[in-house]
C-alpha positions as MATLAB code, in Angstrom:
seq = 'XXXXXXXXXXXXXXXXXXXXXXXXXXXXXXXXXXXXXXXXXXXXXXXXXXXXXXXXXXXXXXXXXXXXXXXXXXXXXXXXX';
ca = [
     127.150  106.699  100.872;
     123.852  106.939   99.243;
     120.162  107.006  100.539;
     116.629  107.893   99.715;
     114.963  110.962  101.183;
     111.634  110.099  102.693;
     110.675  113.429  104.319;
     112.268  116.747  104.093;
     111.582  120.177  105.660;
     113.690  123.479  106.018;
     115.434  122.087  109.033;
     116.323  118.535  107.985;
     115.026  115.381  106.507;
     114.565  111.543  107.142;
     116.959  109.337  105.068;
     116.673  105.615  104.390;
     120.212  104.149  103.729;
     122.520  101.179  104.087;
     125.168  103.426  105.306;
     125.735  103.069  108.883;
     125.555  106.466  110.845;
     125.477  107.310  114.461;
     123.787  110.034  116.571;
     125.746  113.035  116.660;
     127.814  112.375  113.578;
     128.245  115.171  111.126;
     128.870  115.164  107.300;
     128.262  117.020  104.075;
     125.154  116.026  102.244;
     123.994  116.436   98.585;
     120.335  115.936   97.832;
     119.355  115.119   94.261;
     115.932  116.827   93.626;
     113.908  116.204   90.469;
     113.616  119.412   88.503;
     117.000  120.802   89.701;
     120.063  120.651   87.493;
     122.358  119.890   90.198;
     122.021  118.611   93.866;
     121.311  120.927   96.772;
     124.596  121.018   98.794;
     124.257  121.008  102.630;
     127.592  121.897  103.990;
     126.974  120.105  107.164;
     124.256  117.879  108.504;
     124.051  116.258  112.008;
     122.505  112.915  112.750;
     119.618  113.443  115.291;
     118.368  109.819  115.481;
     118.765  106.352  114.087;
     116.269  103.434  113.730;
     117.661  100.618  111.632;
     118.306  102.032  108.101;
     116.276  105.158  108.737;
     117.886  108.213  110.292;
     116.837  111.851  110.984;
     119.374  114.559  109.931;
     119.471  118.214  110.807;
     120.699  120.624  108.413;
     123.315  122.459  110.567;
     125.125  124.656  108.086;
     124.100  125.701  104.554;
     125.040  128.368  102.191;
     122.350  131.188  101.644;
     121.888  130.450   98.055;
     121.340  126.702   98.789;
     118.752  127.564  101.457;
     116.836  129.644   98.937;
     116.875  126.668   96.523;
     115.558  124.548   99.268;
     112.742  126.847  100.218;
     111.769  126.777   96.492;
     111.795  123.099   96.311;
     109.640  122.866   99.571;
     107.070  125.270   98.127;
     106.770  123.196   94.971;
     106.235  120.071   97.102;
     103.560  121.754   98.913;
     101.855  122.718   95.812;
     101.981  119.103   94.590;
     100.307  117.703   97.669;
];
């Protein structure tokens, strides 16, 4: 499925999507980030909460190189605030 990231941190994000998910469900996630040539690949995320089309997901397994990219993206977002 596809969705829109509304909030992101080192530990997870909030997603708006038409894809139905349930609390506790786990899946692979790819986040398309402006400025990156390819999406961030999160090997495993776990759904923590669901409210309608919104859900909170925790990043539960990620390769080290992807974590480094995520940290860089978060730093750039902070600078733009």
